[in-house]
N, C-alpha and C positions, 0 to 999 in steps of 0.2 A: 504493500500500500504506499509506504514512504517512497519507494522508488517511482511508483506511478505518479504520485503527486509532484515529485521532482521533474519527471519527464513532462508532465502537463505544464508546469511552470516554465520549463525551457521552451516548450512550443509557444505558450502564450507570450513570452519575452520575445521570441523571434518574430512573431506576427506584429508585435507593438512597434518594432523597429521601423517598419514601413507603413504604418497606419496613416492614412490620409484624412485630414479633417479640414473643414472650412471654418475659418475664424475671421471675425471682423478686425480690421486694422486697429491698433491701439492709437488713442488720441491723447496728447499731453499739452498742458498749459505751463509754459516756462515763465517764471516770475523772477525778474532780474534784481540785482542788488543796487544799492545806492542810499543807504541810511533810511531815515524815516520818510524821505521823498519817495523812495521806491516803494515802501510799505503802502503809502497813499495811492500812488499810480497803480500798482499791481492790484490792491484792493478795490480801486474804482473800476478797473477793467473787469474783475470778477463780478462786481455789482452789475455791469452792463450785460454780461452773459446771464446772470441770474434773472434779469428782467425780460430776456428773450425766451421764447418757447420753441421747442423742436419735438418732433415725433420720435420717441424711442420705444421700440418694441410695441408699437401700436398705441402708445399712450403719449399724450402731450405733457412734456415736463420742462422744467427750467434747463436752459442750454448748458448750465454748469454741470448737470448730470450726465452730459455727453463725454466729459473728460474721464479717461481712466486714471490719469495721474496729474497732479499739480506739483511742479518741481521748483523749489525755492533756493535762491542764492542770497545770503546776507540779508539785507532789509526786506527782500521778497519773502523771506521765511516767516515774517510776522503775520501778514494776512493769510499765508499758507496754513499755519497751524492754528491761528485763531479761528479761521473759518471752519476747519475740520473738527475742532475739539471743544469749542464753546458750549456750555451746558445751559439748560433752562432757557433755550432760545430756538430760533428756526434760522434756516439759511436766508430767508427773506428778510428777517429782522437784523441779523448781524451784518448784512450787506446793504441794508437800507433799500431793498428792491422796490419798495413803493414809492420812492422819491423821484425827483425830477430827472428827466433825461432829454427834455425838450428845451432848447435855449430861449424860446419865446416865453416860457414860463419862469425864467430866472427873475428874481426880485432882490432888492437890497436886503430885505428881511430873510429870505431864504438862504442867503449867503452867510448870515450871522447865526444860523441855528444848525447844530450837529446833533442828530438823534443820539441820545445818551446810551442807548442799548446797542448801537452799531459799533463796529470795530473802529470807525473813524474818530470816535470820541477820544479814544486813547492816544491818537496821533496828535492831538492838540493840547495835551497836558505835559507840563514840565516833568523831566525825569529826576530833577535834583532831590526831592524828598525820598524817591525810590532808591537812589544811589546811597544816601545817608542811612536808610533803613537796612540795605543790604551790607554796608560796612559794619553796622552794629552787629548784624548776625554773624559776619565773619569774625569780628573781634571777640564776641561773647561765646559763640558756639563752634567756631572754626568751620562754618559752612562755606562752600565755594561761592565766591563773590558774583561772577557774571550770571550763573543760572539763577540766583536770587533776584538780580536786577530784572531780568526778562520775565521772571515769574510774577513778581509784584507789580510790574508795570503793565504787562500785556496779557497774562493768563489768570491771575487771581480775580481781576474785575469781571471775568467771564465765567466765574464759578468753577474753574478747573482746579481740582485738588492738587496739593503739593506732594512731592516725594512719593509718588505712586507709580507702580510698574506699568509701563505702556503695554498695550495688548491684553492686559488682564484687568488691572484696576482702572485704568484710563482708556477709554475707547472712543472711536469716532462717533459723532452724532449720527443718528440714523439717516437723516436727510442730507448728510454731506457725503456724496457718492465717490468723488475722486480719491485715490490714495495719495496722501502727501509724501513727497520725497524731499529730503534736505541734503544739500551738498555741504561738505566741510573738508578740511585739509589736515592731513598729518604733517606736523611741523618739526619733526625730528625727535630724538629721544628726550624723555622727560628730564633726564639728568643734564642735558645740554641746553635746556630752555632758559631764556629766549636767545641766548648769545649765538648759537649755531645758526638760527634763522637769520639774524641780522648780519653776521659776519661771512657766512659761507653759502647759504642756500641759493642755488641756481647760478652762482657767479662763474664757476668753471664751465658750465654748460653754455652760458651766454658767450664767454670768451671764445669757445670753440666754434660756435655758430657764427659769430661775427667774422672770424677768420675764414671759415668755410664759405660764407656767403659773399665774401668780397669779390669772388670770381664768378658768381652766378649772374646770369643775364637779368636785365630788368623785366618786370611783368607789366603787361598792359593794364592801365587803370583808367577809369572814366575821365576823359579830358576836362569836362566841365568841373569835376570834383577837384582835379589838380589845380584848376584855375582858382578855386575857392581858397585852397591852401596858399597859393602864390600871392593872392591878394592880402591874405591875413599877414604873411611874412613881409610883404612890402610895407604894410601899415606899421608893423613892429619896427622895421629897419628905419622907417622915416622918423621915428622918434628916438633913435639911437640904440635900439636893441640889436645886437649882432646875432645873426642866425648862420651857423655853418653850412656848407653845401651838403646835399644828400636828403634834404627834407622832402623833396618831390621825386625821389627815386625809390622804387619798391622792387623787392624780389621775393621769390617763394622758397621758404625753408622746406627742404625735402624731408620725408620721413626717415630716409637713410641717414641724412645728416643729423637728425635728432637722436637717432638710435646710437650713432657713433659717439656723439657728444655725451649722451648719457652714460655709456659704458666707460668712456675715458675719464669721466668725472666721478665714477663710482656711485652714480645715481644720487648725487647730492642735490635734491630737489624736494620741494613740497609734493606730497602724494595725495591725489584726490580720493576722497571717500564719498559715499552717499548712503542715506538710510531711509527706510520706511519705518513705520511704527513696529514692524515685525523683523526686519533684517538690516544688518549693517554690512555694507559691501565696499570692496575695493578690487577693481579688476586690473590694477596696475601690474604689468608683466615684467617687472624688473626681477633681479636676482638679489645679490648681496649689496645692501645699502652701507656705505661707509660714511663716516662723519669726521671731517678735519677737526683737529682740536681748536678750541676757541682760546682767547687770552687767558682764561682761568678754569676751563672745563674740558674734560675728555669724555668720549663715549665709545662703547664698543659697537662693532658692525651689527646689522640686523639682516638675517637671511629672510627676505620678504617673499611671500607667496600671495597670489590673488586669494581674496577672502570673501566669503559670503556666510554670515552667521546670524542666528536669531538674537535679537537684542535681549530677550529674556534670559538667554544663557550667559550674559556677562555677569561678572561678579558684582554684587550689590544691586541697588536699584537703578534701572535705566529709565528715568523719569522724562516726562514731556519737557520740563524746564531744562534738563541737561541736554536733551536733543536740540532745543531751541538755542541753548547757550552755545553749543558746538557750532551751530549753523550761523551764528552772528558774532562770535567773539573776535574782536580785533584788539584785545588787550596787548598781544605781543608787539604790534606796531606802536601802539600808544606808549608802551614802555621802552621803545627803542631809544638808545642814548642820544641819537642825533635828532629826536623829536621832542619828547617830553621828559627825558630822564632827569633833567636838571630842574624841572618844574615841580613834579609831584613829590611831596614830602616823604621822607624815608619811612615813616611809620605807616603811611597810607599804602606805599608800594608793598610793604610787608603783608598788608591785608588782602591786596588785590592781585599780587604778583604770581601766585602759584598757577601752573598751567591746568588746563582741562586735559584729562588723560583717558586713555582707552587701552586695555591689554590686548595686544595683537599677537596672534599665534604666528610662529616662525617655522621655517622648513625643517629645523633640526628638532622639532618636537617640544619647544619651549614657548613661553609667553614673554612678551617684552612690553614694558609700560612705555607708551609713546605719548607725546604732546600733540594737541589738536587745536585748531582755531578756525576762524571764518573761511568758508570756501573761496573767498575772493583771491586767496593765494593761487588758485588754479583756474578760476573761471569768474565771469561777471554776469551770467545770464540764466543759469539753470538748464541750458540746452544739453550739455554733454551727458548728464545722467539719464535723460530721456532716451538719447540715442543708444546708450549702453543697455537700456531696458528694452531696446528694439521697438520703440514707439514709431509708428509709421507716419503719423501726421502731428506736427508740433506747431502750436501757436506760441510765439514768443513775444512777451512785453518787454521792450527795450527801454531802459531808463537813462536819461541824461539829467544829472543834478544841476541845480543852479550854480554851484561852485564850478562845474565843468563848463558851463555856458560862457565863462569868461574867456575861454579859448576861441569860441565862435558861437554866435547866435543864428548862423545860417542853418535852417533845418536840413538843408541838402548836404551838409558837411558830415553829419554824425552817422547816418546809416552805414556808408562804406567804412568810415573810421571804426565803427564798432564791429563790423562783421568780417573785416578782412582776415583776421587771425583764424577764423573757422575754416578758411581756405589756405592757410599756411603763408599768407602774405604779410611781410614786415617792411617797414621803411629802413633806409640805410643810416638814419640819424638817431632816432630816439626809441624805437619800439623794443630794442634789446639793451635797455638802460638798466644795469643790475641794481640800481638804487630805487627803481620804481616799484611801488606796491603792485602785487598781482602780475609781476613780469613773467612768471612762469606760464601764464595763459597765452603769451605771445608765441610760445613754441609748443605748448602742450595741448592746444585746442584745434589742431589741424585735423578736422573730422570729415570735411566734405571735399570732393574733388572740384577744384576751381572751374574745370572745363566739363562739368556734367552736361550731358545732352549736346556736346560739342560746341558750347557757348560760354564765354566768359561770364560767370554768374554775378560778379560785382559790377560789371558794365551793364548787364541786364537790369539788376536791381536799381542802379542809379537812374537808368532811362525810365523805368516804370514810375518811380517816385517823382521824378522831375515833372512828368506829365500830370500826376495827381496834384502836385503842388500848384501847378499853373491853373488847375481847374478849382483851386480853393479847397480841395478834398483832404481828409485825414491821410497820413502817409501809412498805408497798409498794403502789403504786396506778398504774394506767395512765389517761392522758388520751388518749382515742381521737380520731383524725381531727381533729387540730389543724390549722387552716389557717395555712399559712406566709404571712407578709407580706413585701412588698419591704423589704429592708434594705441601706443603702448600704455599711455596714461589711463585711458578710459576703457580699454579692452574692446573698442569697436572693431568690427571686422568688415573688410571689403566684401561687397555683394549685397549689403542692405541698401535700401532706398528710402528717403525721407522727403516728404512735402513740408517745407518750412514756411510758415506764414509769420511775417514780421510786423509788429505794431511799433511805430515810432511816434510817441506823443512829445513833440518838440514845439513849444510855442502853441498858438491858437489858430486852427484852420479858419480861413476866411469865411467859409460857408457857416461856420458856428458863430463867429463873432458878429457877422451881419445880421443875425437873428435875435441877438440880445437886445432887450429894451434899453435905450440909452440911459434912463434914470437908475437902472440896476447897477451899472458900473460907470460912474461918472469919471471923465478923464482927469489926469493930474492937473494942478493949478496952471502950470505953464504949458499945457498941451490942449489942443482943440479937438483931438479925436481920441476914441476909446482905444484904438490899436495903433502901434507904431512898430514897423518892421516885424509884424507877426507876434508881438507881445503886448499885454495890457499896459497902458500908460499909468493907470491907477497904482499908486505905490503899494497898496495892500495886496495887489495881484500881479505885480510886475514880472515875477518869475514863473507864475502858474502856467502849466502844471509842473514845471521843473523847479519846484520851490527850493529856497534856501532853508535848510533845517538848522541853521546856525544864526544865532542872534547875539546882540551885545546888550549888556546891562550894566548900569552904574550902581555900585553897591555902597551905601552909606547908612544903611539901617539894618535892623534885624531880618534874618531870613526866616520866613514863616511857611508853614504848609497850608494846604487848602482850607483847613478849619481855622486858620489864624493863629496856631500855636507856634511859638518861637522855636526854631530848630537850632540856629547858630546865631549868637549876638556878634555883630561886626562893628568895629570901631574905626574902620578905615574905608576909603573909597577907592575902588579899582574897577576897570572895565575888563570883562572877561567874556570869552565866547561861550554860549550855552547851546546844548544840542537836544535833538529828539523831540522838538516841539515845532509844529507848523501853525501858522495863523489860521484861524477858523475860516475866514473868507477864502483863502487859497486852497484850504482842504476841501471846502464845499465846491468851489469852482472846478477843481480837479475831479471830484465825484461826478458832477454834471457833465463835464467835457468828455471824460473817458467813456461814461455810459452812452453818451450821444454818439461817440465814435463807433462803438459796437453796433448800435442801432442803425446808424447811417450806413454802415458798410455791411449790414446784414444780408441784403440782396445783391451787393456788388457796388463797385465804384468805377466811374468812367472818366475819360479825359475830356478836354474841351470839345472834341469832335465826336463824342458819343462812343468812342471805342472802349470796350470793357478791359480795364486794367487789372482789377481784383474781382474774382468771381463771387465773393461774399462769404461771410462766416457760415451762413446756413449751408452753403455748398461744401465747406470744409468739414462741418460737423455731421452732415447727414451720412448715414452708413450706406453708401451706394456701392462700395467696393468689398468684395470678398477675397481674402487671401487663402490660397491653397497651401497648406503647411503639412510637412512630414513630421510626425510625432514619434519620438523614441522614448519609451519608458526606461530604457537601460541607461546606465551612466554614460556621459559623453566621452568619447575617446579622442576628440580633437579639441583644439584651442587650448588655452592656458589651464594648468592644473589649478583648481579652485579649492582652498582649504574650507572645510565645513566647520561650523561651530560644534558639531557633534564629535569631531576628532579630539582624542584625549590630549591634553597638554599638561606640562608640569611647569610650575613656577621656575624662573631662572634665578633662584636665590634672591628674589626681590619681593618686597612687601607691596601688596596691591590694595592697601587699605583705602585708597581713594575711590575704588569702585570702577565699574566699566564705563565703557563709553557713557576801486576801481577808481579807478578814479574815485573809489569810495573811501579811500583812506583819509582824504581831507575832511570828509564828513565825520567820520568816527573819531579822528584825532581831537576835534573840538568837542566831542560828545561829553566827556567827563571832566575836562580840565577845571571848569568852574567849581564843580562839586569836590574835586580833589583838593583844591585850595581851601574851600570852605571847611572841609573836613580836617585839613591840616591845622587850620586855626583852632578847631575844637579839640583835636587830640594832643596838640602841643602843650 
């Protein structure tokens, strides 16, 4: 009998290897990073999809239900997880789905009111009391600082319990259908944190790539885009700023060059990870990671293997606040000696300076405690994790912060500037600058073939968006049938195909602003029109939707919380940048604008001659395509070896008491500086 059962099992296994199934293509929503600006833009886009209806399995449902995944990076992770896990609410309520998406209905009163039960209310509240509360928890109880901050400010107000195991104690709300994915980065061994990240990460790789690329031919780029760059440079040089040559020359970093540079540098780079509520994954196909000694620290090599493991199998509690903390923590760059090392009081640095860690299994059968931080060290968009998960259709919300707009306010500059790295394209001047935050993304995110469909996709993208801009339309376009390339960082494999829809909310589309009642948004005192060069002249809305999440405040009196209680008495006056708080009016205008963009583009967008440029979100989300797939129930024998969480591991003589598991740096660097100095005064 036992032999018969074994034979039957073998027959069943053999049949399963070639079993053909029909499955619908996976659809994902990528939520980019960019501080609280990104949180508001991405949440507002989700609001737009929640307001639209689509047929799913014969039933009319909110369009948000059509997504299989929402993938967040940095600030995009706030709405990502708030939407999925908020309790005692509904998707309509948390996203304010009953609110305005018609510009003709905008009033001054509507711009001054944020529904308190929506996620957007939290984006308008100062984070300083939260930071001080988290510092107290770290000081008294030894709790991790950053997970406390994100819990108190973003999760606790939504009724989400603290320090509870995801997947068992904390579950997704029933009407939140997409599976949330959070990108984060492994930033070296815990014992080398943060010095190795500041002194060595990516530097050898970049040096090799720059040397190898010196002989590579230039890549064709959109000529009108190059002209935008040259105009900006001419303006800068006219006021005495010297710009070296090479700013308008671009070349493609080949996958072979990246692999050679990785091997020669001993893989000294941040490693991308991503996690769902159930699994933590890294498909990085490196081997032995070595770490050059820093000025005062050394670390042993790590024999890294691709890893997919259940979050509940990690030592200790893997809570939602820890996951959100991993996906948004930029404390390593805040603590960088060349940024804020001389500003933060030593006592405060002791409270907040410990890394977030995760025990990672290694090829030699051991566990290694590694440090982790914001996924912006490897990506800026949330796209790569979705490609790694073999998502066929991706809608990407691109974010340009108000700080970044100081480089260019031309909306036709940013799309190609943001997307070129996904096609392996870099410039000869600045894209491989080792001192730039997120520089690894310049060589780690080559995921798509630039010449998919025998056409330069960046040239195509620029041409489509230029036509939409001329018609006063929102900048939304799809690059169809992009060929995926082998990528050692994200484990993507050639042969996959992706339809990538890109949303670029930069400034205010003319067709939107033309419909706003004049008395709703009066122009600035010295202006005669509501809009100037695509942006509001009204000072309260001047950067919307690309809002500045950084403000200045003059301190000469006690700091109080929202109830009026004195937190810290101050006897001096100082001007400091504060972070993580948007103005109410710009928050609401962004809510209305992004929701309108989704509605306006639902059936498609045309150029001035009536040619269809974008087929519409309805077309993207409708399940009109069926993919024939071959399913094998047997373990895979191809591709990288993946270490399972079920594999037995032994500690490598280390105490794991800590438990298991972009241009945005400028936003986060200002995030806590005011609170750090306030707290320094209190603790001194």
